[in-house]
N, C-alpha and C positions, 0 to 999 in steps of 0.2 A: 477589421477582419473580413476577408472575402467570403463570398457566398459558399464556395466549396469548403472552405475551412469551417464556417458556421455549420454547414450540413454534417461534416465529419464530427464536430464537437457535439452536436445534437445526438448523433448516432451513438457515440461513445458514452454520453450521459445516460441514454436510455438503456444501454447494454449492462449497466451496473445498478439499475434501480432496485433490483431484488437482493442486493448484497447487504449484509448487516454486520454489526459489531460482533467480533468473535470469528468471523469467516477467515479462514486461512487460504490464501490463493497463490497459485503459481502465476508469475507475471513475466512478460517478455522483457529482457534486458539486453540490448544490443543483439549479439548473435547467440545469447544464452538465455537461461531462465533463472529467476530468483524467486524467493518466497516473501510474500507480504501478508501481514495480519492486520485486519481492520480493527482499530481500537474503538472507534465511534463513528457514527454518521450523524451530522447535524445539518439538516436541510440538504443542500447540494455540496457540502464539504465532507470529504472522507479523510479521517485521521488514520494514517497508515504507519505501521512499523515495517521497515524493510531490512531483512536479514542479510548478512554478508555473503553467505554461501551462494555459489553459482553452479548451475547444472547444464550439461550439454543437451539433455533432453528434458522436456517438461515433466516434473515430478507429479505422480498421481496422488501420492500421500507423503507426509513428512513426519519425522519425529521432532516435535517442537523443542524438546529438551536438548536435542543435538544441534540446534541452530544457535547462532550468536550474532551480536552486533559487531563484535571485534572492536578495534580502535583505529584511529587515523594512522597509527604507526605500523599497522599490520602490512606486510609487503604484498599480501594477496587481496587487499581491499578491506572495506568495512561497511557496515550497515548504518541505518539511521533509526533512532529510537522513536521519532515522531515526525511525520511529514503531513501537513494539512494540504489536501489536493482538491481541486474542483472535480466533480464527478466525471466530467468529460476527459480531464487529464488522466485520472485513474483508469478510466475505460480505455484510453489509448495505450495503456500498458498491456492490454489484452488479458485481463485476469481470468483465471479459471479456478473456481472454488474446489479445493481439495478436501477440506474438512472444516470442523468448527472446534474452537478452543476458547474457553471462557476468558474474558478480559479480566486481568488481575488489577488490584488497586495500584500496584507498582507500575503497571502499564498505563492505567488511566490517569495517573498524576501528570503525565506528559500533556494530555489533552486539557486538564484543568489548568495547568500553568499557562498553556497557550491562550485559553479563554481569559484568564485573569490579566494577561499582558496585552490583550487586544491584538493578538498576532494576525499576520497576513496569511494568505492562501496562495499556493503555487498553482499557476494556471498554464 
């Protein structure tokens, strides 16, 4: 990893250091915005749920109940129930906290299954 890339990764890691489980964030997704919910933070790993809905402008708040993961068969795309990311990778999505929503047991099971499987992390 080059010096410039390491510096950017360090910056992005620092930019999310105050984020916590239950934070709902708008994130940059190509030329649009999406919504991500932080399910857990374990050290430098952020466990994130990414909803399928995309927005032309960055949402300031969302109705969690109106968001969905969808399915791979949906013609307009789908979300991901659990993505383990290094903090720098999550920070590179330029998250902005919109609100907080308690993490449910149904959401947390994704993180527990990942831990039990010895899963990897996206970087």
